[in-house]
C-alpha positions as CSV (number, residue, x, y, z in Angstrom):
1,X,-74.5,4.7,17.5
2,X,-77.8,4.1,16.0
3,X,-78.6,1.9,13.1
4,X,-79.4,4.9,11.0
5,X,-75.9,6.3,11.6
6,X,-74.2,3.1,10.6
7,X,-76.5,2.6,7.5
8,X,-75.8,6.2,6.3
9,X,-72.0,5.7,6.8
10,X,-72.1,2.5,4.8
11,X,-74.2,4.0,2.0
12,X,-72.0,7.1,1.6
13,X,-68.8,5.0,1.8
14,X,-70.1,2.7,-0.9
15,X,-71.1,5.7,-3.2
16,X,-67.6,7.3,-2.7
17,X,-65.6,4.0,-3.1
18,X,-65.7,3.8,-6.9
19,X,-64.8,7.3,-7.9
20,X,-62.2,7.6,-5.2
21,X,-60.6,4.3,-6.2
22,X,-60.5,5.3,-9.8
23,X,-58.9,8.6,-9.0
24,X,-56.2,7.0,-6.8
25,X,-55.6,4.3,-9.4
26,X,-55.1,6.7,-12.3
27,X,-52.8,9.0,-10.3
28,X,-50.7,6.1,-9.0
29,X,-50.3,4.5,-12.5
30,X,-49.3,7.9,-14.0
31,X,-46.9,8.6,-11.2
32,X,-45.2,5.1,-11.6
33,X,-45.0,5.5,-15.4
34,X,-43.4,8.9,-14.9
35,X,-40.9,7.6,-12.4
36,X,-39.9,4.5,-14.4
37,X,-40.1,6.3,-17.8
38,X,-41.8,3.3,-19.4
39,X,-45.2,1.7,-20.0
40,X,-46.3,-0.6,-17.1
41,X,-47.1,-4.2,-17.6
42,X,-50.5,-5.7,-16.9
43,X,-49.4,-7.2,-13.6
44,X,-48.1,-3.8,-12.4
45,X,-51.3,-2.1,-13.4
46,X,-53.3,-4.8,-11.6
47,X,-51.1,-4.3,-8.5
48,X,-51.8,-0.6,-8.6
49,X,-55.5,-1.3,-8.9
50,X,-55.5,-3.6,-5.8
51,X,-53.5,-1.0,-3.9
52,X,-56.0,1.8,-4.9
53,X,-58.9,-0.4,-3.8
54,X,-57.5,-0.8,-0.3
55,X,-56.6,2.9,0.0
56,X,-60.0,3.9,-1.5
57,X,-61.9,1.7,1.0
58,X,-60.1,3.2,4.0
59,X,-60.5,6.8,2.8
60,X,-64.1,6.4,1.9
61,X,-65.0,4.8,5.3
62,X,-63.1,7.4,7.3
63,X,-64.6,10.3,5.4
64,X,-68.1,8.9,5.5
65,X,-67.8,8.2,9.2
66,X,-66.5,11.7,10.0
67,X,-69.0,13.4,7.7
68,X,-71.9,11.7,9.3
69,X,-70.6,12.2,12.8
70,X,-70.4,15.9,12.0
71,X,-73.9,16.0,10.6
72,X,-75.5,14.1,13.5
73,X,-73.4,15.7,16.3
74,X,-75.6,17.7,18.8
75,X,-72.8,20.2,19.4
76,X,-73.0,21.4,15.8
77,X,-76.7,22.2,16.0
78,X,-76.4,24.1,19.3
């Protein structure tokens, strides 16, 4: 793997991290509110945000790596 590949994976993952995290966080807070049928406390909301950050980081890195691998793969261009 070249430095260009790793750099492009990190840049794309960083750009995707914030919107993906926000989307996961909003969906998980709404789902938990619907399941418990009450408003969540600040600590529960912060817990969901921490969880969304971990899931968002993993998803953005995996998507970024596979997307860049697909773009730079020689088999695609043949």
